N, C-alpha and C positions, 0 to 999 in steps of 0.2 A: 504493500500500500504504499505510495508516495505520499507523502509528507503535504499536510493544508497549512498554508501560511495564513496565520490571523489577523485582522486589521487592525489596527489603531490601539498601541496600547493606553494612548491618552484619553479613550474612550472611557475609561473608567472614571474619571473625572467629571465629565460630560454627565454620563448616567448617574452617579450617585445623589444629586438634586432629585431625582424622579423617584427615588424610593420603591423603583419597580412597582407601581401602582395598577399596572395591566394584570396581576394578579387577582386584582377584586373588579369586582364590579359585574354587570351582566344579572340577567334572571338569575335567581338560586333557588332552587328546592330541595327537600330534605324527606328523608323516609326513616322510619325507624326498622323496617324488614330487610332481612338477606334472601340473597336470590338463589343461593346454592353455585355461587362460581362460575365457571364455564357452561354448568349445564342450562344457563339463560342463552335461547334462541335470540340471534340478532341478524340484524341485516346489513350493517357493514361494520368493516373494523381497517383502519388504520389512522393516519395521522390529521389532528385540527390545524387547520390552515390559517382558521380566522373567525372570528364571531359576528354570527348576524342576531342568530340566536347561538347556533355552534355550525362551523362548516367543516365537515370529515371528505378528504379526500377533492374537496372541491365542490361538495355537494352540500346547501345548507337546510339543517335539521332545526323546526322550531322547538324551543324549547320553553319551557311555563311550569305551573304550579304541578300539574302530573306527571311531570320529568323524573324520574328514580334516579338518582345520579348515586355511585356508588364506588369504594375505593377495593379495585381487584388485587391490590397489591395486601391487603388487610380482610379476609377471608370477607369481602363485598360487603364493609361496613359502611354506613349511610355516609353520603358525601355531599356536597352542595357544587353548583357551578361555579362559584366564585373559585373554585378548586382547579378548574379546566383552566389550561394554560395552551396558548399556541405552541406547535411540537409535540405535544403529549401524542403517544398511540391510546387508543380508546377504541371500544366495541358499542355499538348504536343496535338498539332495535328499536323500531320505528314504525309508524302506520301511515298510509295514503300513501302516493308515487309521485305524481305533480308538485305537490307541495308536503313533504314528510314532516311529520312531527316526530321527535325522540319522544319513545315513551318509557326508554331505559338508556343509560349510560355507564359505561364502566370504564374506569381509567385503569391502565396497566403499565407497568415499567417493566424493563428488561433486566435491570438489575441495581440494587439499593444496597450501599455501603460505601466504606472507607476505600479513598484512592490508594492503591500499591503503588504504580508508576504515574506520576503526573505529567501531562502533555509538554508543558515548559511554553515560553513566548512563540515557539514555533508551530505547535499542535499538531496535528495529523493522527495523534493515538494517544490512549493512556489505559491502565488497568484498574478494575475494580472488583473486590470480591474475585482477583485472578482470572475476570473474564476482559478479555481484549476488548475494547472500545474505539470503534474507528470514529473520528472527526472528519464530517464533511464538509464543504460550502453551504451544506444544507442544514447544518445543525445550529439548533438555537442555544442561548446559554440566559439562564437566568437564576435568581436567589440570592441568597448573601451566605459566607463564611465568616469566621472569625477576622478577619483581614478587612471584609466589607462587601460591598457589590460586587457579583460576577455578570461581568460582561462578555466574556472571551477565555480562551482557556489558558493564557496568560494568569489569569487569578487564581485558578485552580492549582493547590497544592499538595502532596501528599500526604494522608492523612484528613484530609476534606471529606465531607461526608455529601453525598451527590445520590440523586436519583436520575437515571439514565434511562430515556424512554427512546424506541428505536424497533430495530428488527434482528432478528437474529440472522446471520448470513452463516450457510453451509458452505465450509473449503474440503474438498475432498484432498487437496494437494496445494504443495506452498504455490503462490503464484504471484504478480504483483498485486495483485486486488487483495492476496490472501497472504501474507511473509510469514504467518506464523503457520500456517498449514490448518490452523484448525479451526473451529467456529470461532465467531467475533460477533460482535453487536456494532449496526451501522446504526450511530446516535441520530436522532433529531431532534432532541433536547436534553441538556443536561442540567438539570435543577438543584442547587446548591441548597445545604440548609445546615442549620446547628441543632436542630432537634433529631438525636439520632437512635430514632424510636425504633426500624425494623434494617433487621438484614435481610438481603433476598436476593435469588438468583435463580434462572431457568434457562433449562438447556438440555442438550441432550446426555445423559448417562454414556461416559467415555471410558470406563475401566468400573470393575468392582472389585474391591480389596477381597485379600486372602483372608482377612479377619469379618467376623460377621460384622454389619452395621457400618460399612465403609465403603464408600463410593467418591467418584470424580466428576464433575460438571466441567469441563474444558481445563482451566487452570485453578480449580477451587475442588479441596479434599472435605467431604462432607460424612461429617459422622453422625449416628443415630442410637439411642440406646431404649431399652425397655423396662427397665429399672429404676430406682431413685425417685425423688420426690418430683421430679420434671419430665417425665418420659416424652421421648418424642412420639408427636401426634401424626398417624399416617394414613394416607387417604391412596388407595384402599389399605386396609391392617396388616401389620407384620413388618413393614416397610422392606420388603422383599423386591428388590430393583433390580432390572437385566441391563445390559448394554446396548443402546440403543431405542432407553425407554424417554421419553420428553418428560423431566420433572420437574417441580418450582419446590425450592428448598429456603425453609426459612428459619431464623433465629432472632431472640431478642437481645443475646450478645454478642459484641465483636468478636470476630475469628482471630485464630493464634496462627502466628507463625509468619514468616516472610517469605519471597519468590512464590511459593503454592501454600495459600493459608489453608487455614482447616477450621472449618464452621460445625460447631456442634448444634446441629438441626432440633429445633422445636418442631418443626413442622415440615413432612414429605411427602408431597402430593403428584402421582403420577398423574399428568393431564396432557393435554394436545396444545400445541405452537398456536394454533389458531382458534377462536370461539365456535360454538355450537350453530350449524346452520341446518334449517330446515327443508328437509326433501321439497323440490318442487318452487323454494323460495328464489326471487332475485337477488342478488346481493352484491355488492360492493367489497372488495376488498385488496389491501395494500400488502405489499412486503417486497422481500427479495428473489429474485428467478434463481433458479438454481434445476439441475439435470434437465437443461434445456435440449430438447430432439427435435430439430429442426424438420425431419423427414416426417415425422408422425406430427408437429406442430403440437407439440406437447411441453408441459415443465411443470414445475413443482413451486409453490408459493405458500411459505409457512406450514408447509408438510401437506396440501392440498394438490392432487393432482388437477391441472388447468388443461381442458382440452381448446386447442385455437386453431382449428379445421375451417372454420368458416372461411368462404372465399373472399367475404370483407375485411376479414383480416389479414390477410395474404401479406399486404406490402407491409403492415406493422411487423407481424412475424419474421419477414424477412431481416429486419434490423434488429430483433431480441439476442440475447447473450445473455448468460449465467452472469450473475452479478448487479445485474441492473437491476433498477428499484420501479415498479410499473404498480398500476392502479388497473384493476380486473371487475368488470361487470359482468356476470353471467347467470344462468340458472345451476341451482346445487341439481345433481342428480340421486339416484337412488344406493348408487357406490360412494357418496359422498365428493364424487370429484365436481368440477365445474365446467360447463359446456360455457365458454367466454362470447359475449356480444359485443366488446368494445375492451379495447386495452388502453392504456394512456402510457408513455415511458416518461419517466421525470427525468427533467434536465435541470441539472446543477449548475450554478452560476460560476461564468469563468473571470468575472472580477467583480469588485462592490465599490461603489461611490458615496462618497458622503458629502453634504453641502446643503443649501437652502432650497428650497421647493421654488420653482420659478412660476409653475401653473399644472393644475391637476383638473382634467376634463372627462367628464365621462363619457362613456359611448353613445353617441347620438346627439350630444350636447355639441354646442357651438365655443362654450364659455366654462372657464373654470370655476367653482363655487368657493365660495370660504368655509370656517369650520362653524358646521353643524351638526348637530344629531338625528337630520332629516335621513330616511331612508330612498334611496334612488331606484328606479323600476329596473334601469341599464344595469347591463353588466358587463366589466370591462372597460376602456378607455386608454387613456394617456396620461403620463406627469412627467413634466422636464425638469431636470437637475442638471445645472454648469452648463446647461444648452443640449444636454444629452437627452432625446426623447426616448421613453420607454413606454411600451405596449403592456398593459394590467389584463391579465386574463384570469379565468377562475380559479387556475391551479396557483396563483400567486398569496403568498404567505403574508401575513399583516398582524404587527404587532405593535402597540402603540407605549412606549417606555416613558412617553413625557404626561401624557394625560388622562392616560388610562381608558382612552375610550371605547366604548363597547354598545353598538355594532361599529366593526370596523373591517371592510372587507373589499370584495371586487363590484360589488352595488354602490355602495356610500362613501368611498375613499373620496372622491373629488369634492365629497360634501363634508366629510371628517377635517379634512385637511386646506390649509388655509397657504397661501401664498407667502413665503417666507419661514416657513415651519424648517426644522432641521432635520433632513430625514438620511437615512442609510436605505440606498436600493442596490441590492443586488443582483445581478441579470446574465446573460448572455448572449451574443449577437447570431442573427438568425439569416435568411436569405436574403444577399446584398446588403448585411451589413446592422438591420433593422435591430433593434436593442428591445428583451423581452425580459420584463422585470420577475425575476423569483420569488424575492422577499424584500417589502417596503415596510420600514420600519420608522416611527417617529421617536427621536430622541431630545430633551431639554435643549433649547436653541441657546448659542453661547452669546455673551455678552460682547464678543468683537467676530465678526466673520470668520469660518474657517471650515476648509473644505480640505477632503482627501481622497485616494484611491487608492487600491491593491489590486493587483494582478501580473499577467506575465507581460513582461517587457518586450514591446514589438519592435521600437526602435529607438536608438538614441543617438547623442553627436556630444562629444568631450568638447569641442570646440566649440560650439554653440551654447554648452550649458543648457540643453532639454533633451528631453525621454520625451517617449509615448509607450500608452500600456493599454493594454486589450484593443489595440488597432484603431484607436478613437483619436481622429484625426482632428476633430475638433474640439479637443479638450489639451489644452499646452498645458506642459509642466516645466519649469524652471528653476534652475539651482541656482547658488551664488556663493559668495566668499561667507554669508552669515548662516548657511545650512548647517544642519551638524547631521553628520554621514552615518550610517550603520552599515557593516558588513562582516561575512567573517573573517575573523583577525584583526580587527580593526582595534579591538579594545578597549574602545571608548574614548581613540584618539583618531576615527575617522578622517582621511583628506577628500578632497573632491577627485584627485586623480587615482585614489584607489579605489574610489565608487564606483565609477565609470570602468576601471580595469576589472571589476567584480561583475561586472553585466556579461551574460551570455545571451544577445539577442535571442528572442523566441523558446528563452529557456528559463531565463530566471524570474521570480517573482518581485516585486518590488512594491513598498509601501511609501505614500508620500502624503505629507502634512500639512498644510500653511496656507497661505492667503488667498482668497480668489479676487478674480477680476475679469472684464469682459473687453472686449475691443471688438467695433464695426469695419468692416471693410466692403465698400457695396453692399449687396444683398447678404451677406455672409458674417455672422457673430461666433467669434471663437473666445471660448472660456481659458483660462489659464490659472493654474495655480502654483503660487512662488511658493519652494519647499519650505517651510522653516526645519522640517524632519525629512531625512529619506533615508531608508533603509532597502538594502537588496539580500538575497537571502540565497545566494550561491546558484546552484543547479538545480535547485527543489522546484517543480514544475508541477505541484500540485493542485494550480486552477487548471491547468492545460488538458487533463484528462476528461473524458466525458462524466464521468460520475464526481468530480470532485472540482 
């Protein structure tokens, strides 16, 4: 897995004042009833991308007093909509088709516990409870640790307690995408917390110990006991697991040991990767493609066989490969497989831009709107930041760290956002260089204008003191004698010549933060960032690969 460089170490200062209010708000509901864990039949399972009521895999589900929200990490204990955040993986049961209403929503993480190996400032991956966690340009960060607000991997330290939401990726062999060769978690959200209430992991049993009551889940050793004052609760009873079983393990005490930690389990439940789906139901399922068979047009998604032989899917199937993240809509067959009717491949960002919003325009509108809580009936549209125009789609993820606005989504973003709002926009170039936004985040507006960009350096000129990132030709980047330079080997004493010497065009990732300005020549307006800080990350090109 190529490392993913993460943007803006200084962003923590901007976001600290926000107090991460986005984790509150929205409609709430409570229930004193539990639902029996994975036995609850649902119609969708995937990532929360935004809030209207709640938007999962790009589909909006209305929520209200009748929506039962539960914590799947804790025996489906009652929870509320205020606990749901963008980037979380959830299961949804709904009624209705054209305008579905969520009757049940389960929050479910992939691992909860202390960080064994931190990602550091470069991102890429980390280890939690022995589980390898991959961080991509689609990973969100939220919450707080002892040091303060967490906005990116550079804020995560070994020993921090985190809840990681995402998808299990099964790796049969060692590859660039799976350097460890074992199963790993592709994180959609890393949520830091100072409340170390539960230690939890799930995955396939990779080995059963020679001694009774011992087995492994990837890099975690699990022990069980049937004696003492706190015997392990087993579902089914007996705690007899076999290699290949998918299990949830949980404890209330921290693991012991380093390298390969050992967890004394309070619960071991043999379960499944995906929730229960009713035969004949139309469902939506997100996850990582594995065991792709191009000839048969089949693949496995979170343990479920997906049949994608419909002629209408031929062009999509031709582009599929293992390790891609997809959203599948289809019908559940009697044998538990899904016959797909549509497949959407998730496109990850190849750069991220920070700056003041120029305009936001909803689809079908001729002018942008200022801040408002009103909902628009249009979906999608455009927004402009530093002269760059992005298309907003139903798959764009929305987070508001500044004001905690809910709803905030592809239907009403032009009403929520106002010109001058400070935003982070992640995106990728499509046909003809047109830009598509994968994520839009409003952050606190600084007292003085500041802008930034991170992505692959497409060209540079040492003599001209300029560089271009992500092939954005209408966004100039200038450095000067006042710029602070960071690059491998600089050791805090970077020079301009050393910075340019460290750049490999179309290979290096760079981050630039500085002062924005604009200049107009004829009908062309060019925005420029004059760098106060500029960093280059050697030959690591994590933003270049299709997944990261």
